[in-house]
C-alpha positions as CSV (number, residue, x, y, z in Angstrom):
1,M,82.1,22.3,-60.3
2,T,80.8,25.8,-62.0
3,A,83.0,29.4,-62.4
4,L,80.1,29.9,-60.0
5,K,80.7,27.9,-57.3
6,A,84.7,28.4,-57.3
7,L,83.7,31.9,-57.0
8,I,81.6,31.1,-53.6
9,S,84.1,28.4,-52.5
10,T,87.1,30.9,-52.7
11,A,85.5,32.9,-50.8
12,L,84.1,31.0,-47.9
13,A,87.6,29.7,-47.6
14,A,89.6,32.8,-47.7
15,A,87.2,34.1,-44.7
16,F,87.6,31.4,-42.4
17,L,91.4,31.6,-42.9
18,L,91.6,35.2,-42.7
19,A,88.9,35.7,-39.5
20,A,88.0,34.0,-36.2
21,P,84.5,32.6,-36.6
22,A,82.1,35.2,-37.4
23,S,79.1,36.0,-35.4
24,T,75.7,37.2,-36.5
25,F,76.6,41.7,-37.6
26,A,79.7,41.3,-35.9
27,Q,81.2,44.8,-36.8
28,P,84.5,43.9,-39.0
29,S,88.0,46.0,-38.9
30,N,87.2,49.3,-40.4
31,N,90.1,48.1,-42.1
32,S,88.7,45.6,-44.3
33,T,90.3,44.2,-47.7
34,G,87.5,42.2,-48.3
35,T,84.5,42.3,-50.5
36,V,81.3,43.0,-50.6
37,L,81.1,39.0,-51.1
38,D,83.6,38.5,-48.5
39,V,81.6,40.7,-45.8
40,L,78.7,38.1,-47.1
41,T,80.0,35.3,-47.0
42,A,81.7,36.5,-43.4
43,T,79.1,37.3,-41.3
44,D,76.5,34.5,-39.7
45,G,72.9,35.4,-40.6
46,A,73.7,36.4,-44.5
47,Q,73.8,33.1,-45.7
48,A,69.9,33.8,-46.8
49,V,71.1,36.3,-49.6
50,V,74.4,35.0,-50.4
51,A,71.8,32.0,-52.1
52,A,69.6,34.8,-53.3
53,V,73.0,35.6,-55.1
54,L,73.3,32.2,-56.6
55,V,70.1,31.0,-57.0
56,V,70.1,34.1,-60.3
57,D,73.1,33.6,-61.4
58,Q,72.7,30.3,-62.1
59,A,70.1,30.8,-63.5
60,G,71.5,32.8,-65.7
61,V,68.7,35.8,-66.4
62,L,70.8,38.3,-65.9
63,D,73.3,39.8,-68.4
64,F,75.9,40.0,-65.5
65,S,77.0,37.6,-62.3
66,L,76.0,39.4,-59.3
67,A,77.7,37.1,-57.1
68,E,81.0,38.5,-59.2
69,L,79.9,41.8,-59.5
70,L,79.8,41.7,-55.5
71,G,83.5,39.6,-55.6
72,D,85.0,42.8,-57.6
73,R,87.5,44.6,-56.1
74,K,86.9,46.9,-58.7
75,S,83.2,47.4,-58.6
76,Q,81.4,49.9,-56.7
77,V,78.9,48.8,-54.2
78,I,76.7,49.8,-51.7
79,L,74.1,46.6,-50.5
80,L,70.8,46.0,-48.4
81,A,71.6,43.0,-47.2
82,P,68.4,41.7,-45.9
83,S,69.3,38.8,-42.6
84,N,68.1,35.2,-42.6
85,S,65.2,36.7,-40.5
86,A,63.5,39.0,-43.0
87,F,64.3,36.0,-45.3
88,E,61.9,33.9,-43.3
89,N,59.0,36.7,-42.7
90,L,59.0,36.8,-47.0
91,L,58.7,33.7,-47.0
92,G,56.5,32.3,-43.8
93,L,58.8,30.2,-42.3
94,D,59.4,30.0,-38.5
95,P,61.9,32.6,-36.8
96,G,65.5,30.6,-36.9
97,A,64.2,28.5,-40.1
98,L,67.2,29.0,-41.5
99,D,69.8,29.1,-38.3
100,G,72.4,26.7,-38.9
101,L,71.8,26.3,-42.9
102,S,75.1,26.5,-44.8
103,V,74.6,28.9,-48.3
104,E,74.5,25.6,-50.3
105,Q,71.8,24.3,-48.3
106,V,69.7,27.3,-48.7
107,V,70.1,27.4,-52.5
108,D,68.6,23.7,-52.5
109,A,66.3,23.9,-50.9
110,L,65.2,27.9,-52.0
111,P,62.8,27.5,-55.0
112,G,61.1,25.5,-53.1
113,L,60.5,27.9,-50.9
114,L,59.3,30.2,-53.4
115,P,55.4,31.1,-53.2
116,E,53.8,30.3,-56.6
117,G,54.3,32.0,-59.5
118,V,58.2,33.5,-58.1
119,G,61.3,32.1,-59.3
120,A,64.7,33.5,-60.7
121,E,63.6,36.3,-62.8
122,E,61.4,37.6,-59.9
123,V,64.5,37.3,-56.9
124,A,66.7,38.8,-59.7
125,A,64.5,41.8,-59.7
126,I,63.6,42.3,-55.6
127,L,68.0,41.8,-55.4
128,L,68.5,45.3,-58.0
129,K,66.5,46.6,-55.1
130,H,69.2,45.4,-53.1
131,A,72.1,47.5,-54.7
132,S,73.1,50.6,-55.5
133,L,76.6,51.3,-57.4
134,P,77.5,54.7,-57.2
135,Q,80.5,56.0,-58.8
136,R,82.2,56.3,-55.5
137,A,81.6,54.2,-52.1
138,N,83.0,56.2,-49.3
139,N,82.2,57.1,-45.3
140,R,81.1,60.1,-47.3
141,T,78.8,59.0,-50.1
142,A,77.9,55.4,-48.7
143,S,77.6,55.1,-44.5
144,E,75.0,54.7,-42.7
145,S,75.1,58.8,-42.0
146,A,75.5,59.1,-45.9
147,L,72.3,57.9,-47.1
148,L,70.4,59.6,-44.4
149,A,72.2,63.2,-45.2
150,N,70.8,62.6,-49.0
151,G,67.6,61.0,-48.1
152,F,67.4,58.7,-50.6
153,I,69.6,56.0,-52.1
154,E,69.4,55.8,-56.3
155,V,68.8,51.7,-56.9
156,A,71.1,49.3,-59.5
157,D,66.9,49.1,-61.1
158,G,67.3,52.7,-61.3
159,S,64.4,53.5,-58.4
160,E,64.9,56.1,-55.5
161,L,64.2,54.6,-52.7
162,P,63.6,57.3,-50.2
163,V,66.3,56.9,-46.8
164,S,64.7,58.5,-43.4
165,I,64.9,58.7,-39.8
166,G,61.7,55.5,-38.3
167,G,61.0,54.6,-34.3
168,A,63.5,51.7,-34.8
169,G,66.5,53.7,-36.4
170,V,67.6,54.4,-40.3
171,K,64.7,53.3,-42.8
172,V,64.8,53.0,-46.7
173,N,61.6,52.7,-48.4
174,Y,59.6,53.2,-45.1
175,E,59.8,49.6,-44.7
176,A,63.5,48.7,-43.9
177,T,65.2,49.6,-40.9
178,I,68.7,49.1,-41.1
179,V,69.8,47.0,-37.9
180,A,73.8,46.8,-38.8
181,P,75.3,49.4,-40.7
182,D,78.3,50.3,-42.5
183,F,80.5,46.9,-43.2
184,R,82.9,48.2,-44.4
185,A,84.6,46.3,-47.6
186,R,87.0,47.1,-50.2
187,N,85.4,47.4,-52.6
188,G,81.3,49.2,-50.7
189,F,79.2,49.1,-48.1
190,V,76.9,47.0,-46.9
191,H,74.7,47.4,-44.3
192,F,72.2,44.6,-43.1
193,I,68.5,44.9,-42.8
194,D,65.5,43.3,-41.1
195,A,63.2,43.4,-44.1
196,V,62.6,42.4,-48.0
197,I,62.7,45.4,-49.7
198,L,59.6,44.5,-52.7
199,D,58.8,48.0,-53.7
200,G,55.7,46.5,-55.4
201,L,57.6,43.9,-57.5
202,L,55.3,41.3,-55.6
């Protein structure tokens, strides 16, 4: 077992030991002591984004491990996490196609689901559009209301994505709506969104 798989297995085990079975996007306690990675692994409906992180890490296309960053209690992260349905839409899958699959099953399936010419490097570039690394991630800087008040979020690739009010709620880059905001973690916030932000990447 690689160190990366051991890290994910430990996070999954901790999630099952510390919490009741998670429902899709159930709001956690505001006193969450887990990391952003713990929030993702404990949330039903987030298997695809965890799988994408693992695929990128296994390919070694970045100079750092995304899983380790999300699991580092000393890091500061705001993650815009696309739901499973967001990935289904992007990949042209039937609604619910990822329901009931484990992270490992999605990891195994993902390379075969990607469009021709899209590999780990492209997935990494997409994921960097979804992570912000502020100096401090707290209610004043990282909550949904803080992002809206700021009017934009600077993501890990240096882009500034606009944050605005849309017809169905707060939108990021005019293409994704935050459907479950303010999942607090020890090292930041997770906001679940209903679309994968491409921003011209594909």
